[in-house]
N, C-alpha and C positions, 0 to 999 in steps of 0.2 A: 493562242487559245486565251479567251477571256479569263480574268483573274478569279472570278467566282461564278460557280454554277447556280442557276435558278433552282434546280432540284437535283438531288442525287438519290439513286435507288436502283431498282432492277426491273427489267421487263421479263415477265414470266409467260412462257408458251408451253402449256402442259407441264412437264417436269423439268423443262429447261429454264434456267434463270440467267439473265444477262445483265451484269452491272453496267449502268449507264449514267451519264450526266446530261442535263439539258440546259440550253442557253437560249435567251431571247433572240429571235431571228430578225426583229425589227427595231427601229429606233425612230424618235420623233425629232430628228435633227433639222428638218426643213422648216419648222415653225419659227416665226418671229414673235418674241414675247415682249410685251410692253408693260411698263409700270405707270400708274397714274401719279401725276406730279402736280403739286400746288404751284401754279405758274408764278405768282408774285414772289414766293420765297424759295422756290426750287426744291422744296421738301417733298418726300414721297408721301402718298396718302395711305393711311392705315385704316383698318376696319375693326370696329368694336362689336362685341356681342351685346346686343341690347334687347330688352323685352318691352312690349307695348305698355305704356303707362308706368314703367319702372325705370327705364334707362339702362346704363351699363350694368352688367351682372357679373358675378364671380363665376369663372369657368367651372368651379367645383359644384355649383348649383345647377348645372346644365345636365339634362337627361335626354335620352332618345325617346321620341314619341311616335306611335303609329296611330294614324287617324282612322277610327273605326266608323265614326259617323261625323257629320258636320260639326266641327269645333269640339269633338270629343276624342280624347287620345288615351291609349294605353301606354303608360310610362315604363321604360326599361332602363336600368343602369348598365354600364359597360360590363360589369362582372356577370350579369345575367345573360347578356348577349354572348360573352366569351364562353359561357358554360355549355352552349349548344354548338359551338364550333367543332368541326370534325378534326380529329387528330391526323396530322399529315402521315400518310402511309409511305413506306419505302418500296412498295411493289405496285407495278402496273401490270395487271393480268389481262392479256388479250383474250376476250371471251367470244368474239365474233369477227368474221371477215366478210367484207362486201365489195362489190365492184365500185371503183372510184366514182363512176357516173351516177351511182345510186344516191349519193349524198348531195342534196341541193346546195348550191353555192351560198345560200342564205344562212346555212348553219355554221359555216366556218367563221371562227372568231379571231384567234391569235396563234401564229406559228412559233415553234421552238426547234432549234437544232438539237439532234440527239447524237451523241458520240459514245463510243465504248469508254468505260471508266479506267481501264488499264489494258495492258498487253494481253493478259489472260482472257479478257472478254472479247477480243477482236474476232476470233474464229467464229464463235456463236453469233456475234453481231453480223458478220458478213453473210453467214448462212441465212439468217432471217431477212436481211436486205435483199439478197438474190432470190429467195423464195417469193417474196412479195412482188418483185419485178416479173418473175416468170408467170406467176398466176394472175398478175394485174389486179391484185386485191389490196384493200386497205384494212388494217387491223383496227378494231374498236375495243375500248375498255373504259373504266372509270378510275379516276385518280384524285385523291384528296391532297390539296396543296394549300398551305397558308389559311387553313380554316374553312375552305370551300371544297366541294366535290365537283369535278368536271367530267363531262363525257369527252373523250379524246380519240383522235384518229392517228394512225401511224402509217406512213408510206415512205418509199425510197426517195432520196434526193441526192443525186451524185454519188459520192462515196459513202454518204451517211444516210440518216433517216430524219424525217421531219414529223414532229408531233404537233397536232393542231387541236386546240380546245374548240369544242362545238357548243353551240347554243342549245338549250333544251327546247322542246316543242312549244311550250307556252311562252317562249321568248321571241317567237317568229310569227309575224302576221301572215295570215293565209292570203295567197296571191289572188285567189278567185274573187274575193270581195273587191279587188281593184281592177281586175281584168274582165269581169263578166259583161260589161257594156261594149267591149270591143267586138265587132262582127266576126263571126267564124265563117269566113268565105275564102274561096281560092282567088289569088291575084291573077291579073291578066298575064298570059303566058309570055308575051313579048316583053313586057315590063320586067317580069321575073328573070328572063334570060339576060336582059341588059344589066340588072342589078348583080347577077352572078358574075358576068363578065367584068364588071367594075371591081367587085371583091377580089376576083382572081388577079386582076392587074395590080392591085395594091397589096397583095399578100406577100409576106416575108417573115423572117425570123424575129422573134420578140427580143428587142434590145432596150431594156429599161433605161439605160443611161442616155438614150436619145430623147427622152421626155424630161422636160424641166417644168418646175412650178413657176410659171411666169409672174404670178402675183408676188411670190416671195422674192424673186429676182428683182422685180421692180421696187419693192420695199427696200431691199438692200442698196440698190442704186440711189434711192431717195435719201436714205440715211447717210450714205457716203457723201453725197453732195452737200447735205446740211452740215456734216462734220467738217468738210473743207471750208465752207462758208463761215463757220463758227457763229452761226445765227441760231437763236433760240436754244443755246446750250446752257445747261445748269450744272454746276458742280455741287454735289451733295456732301456736306461735311459729315465725317464719320461720327462726330460727337458735337455737343453744344458748348464745348469749352470746359466742361467739368467731368469728362470721361463717361457721360451717359448719353444714350440715344434720345431723340426727341420724344419717342413714344414712352420711354421709361420716365421721362420728366413729367409727362401728362399723367401717367398712372400714379406716380409718386405724389404729385400735387393733389390729385383726387383723394389719395389715402390720407394725406396730411390734413386736408380740409375736413374729412370725415372724423379724424381723430380729434380735431379742434372742437367740432360740434359735440362729440361725446363728452369732452372734458369741460364743456360749458363756455368755451371761447367762441369767437365768431370766425367765419371763413375768411374774412378780410385780413385778420391778424396772421393767418398762415401763409399768405402770399409772399411776404418778404423772406420767409424761410427758404424759399426755392432759389434765392440768389446765392451765388458762391461766396461773395465777400462776407455775408452774415455768418458763415461757418467759421471764419477766422477770428471772430470776436470772442472775448472771454465769456464763458457761460454765466448767465444771470439767474436769479432765483425765480423769475416769472415763468409762466407756462409757455409763452410765445418764444422766449429765448432758448428754451430747451429743445424746441422742435428741430433745429438743424442736426442735433446729435441723433435723433430718431431717424431723420432722413438719410444720414450717412450709413447707419446700420442697415437700412432697407436696401 
């Protein structure tokens, strides 16, 4: 059993409450992730928050903006956004049951495994699972998790249940707008029989392990070949020799230059302060000599 449940609560059917836990049923392990690297130095590329005509900005000065008209935004801070988030509820009430075929595949979003929370919940859990199997129905309800409210479906899956979050109606494009130009006519009977025979010949049980992501497999092979050839390999130092990452050095240098400008000095005088040897010298009375101490505290 996974170490931590995504959600813990109870499923309620009329007056019956069943304590359950849900776990994510999918993972993104097949993806190959790349980092952007500066080829001459082998250092990773970082991204700064910048504003047009301003340059790098303080993260504390950033707000969320919703564009209501061209170049006109309503600004919201994070506290205002958090104030309207829904409080996570510990109860999923099944309010309706429908045939599984009634839910268009476009509405299904993300699946979760549902298991009984303890031994005492197992009997009621099994009753619900078997009732859904016999009636061939899917349970529907709404559930608030992590600040959002979801429409969810509940259906049997082996010995357990699967909960699937569903998209809202306004999140799904209407198929008619895409399919309306396709002729609505009956196909040739002989061609139809041939297609049916071909489908029947290739029919079988679904075995997902038989399918492989050939693109990911090819990327892994390429990476392995490059690793063995030791070509175009870059070793990224964990620090720049003084216990700080390269990005921290850049941020600190900018802060020092800004401090020098405010104190009446020039940006050029702040540059030597970034070197480690300068920190070992006895402090002088000048403004430039005091900068390494400020850098160390930062």
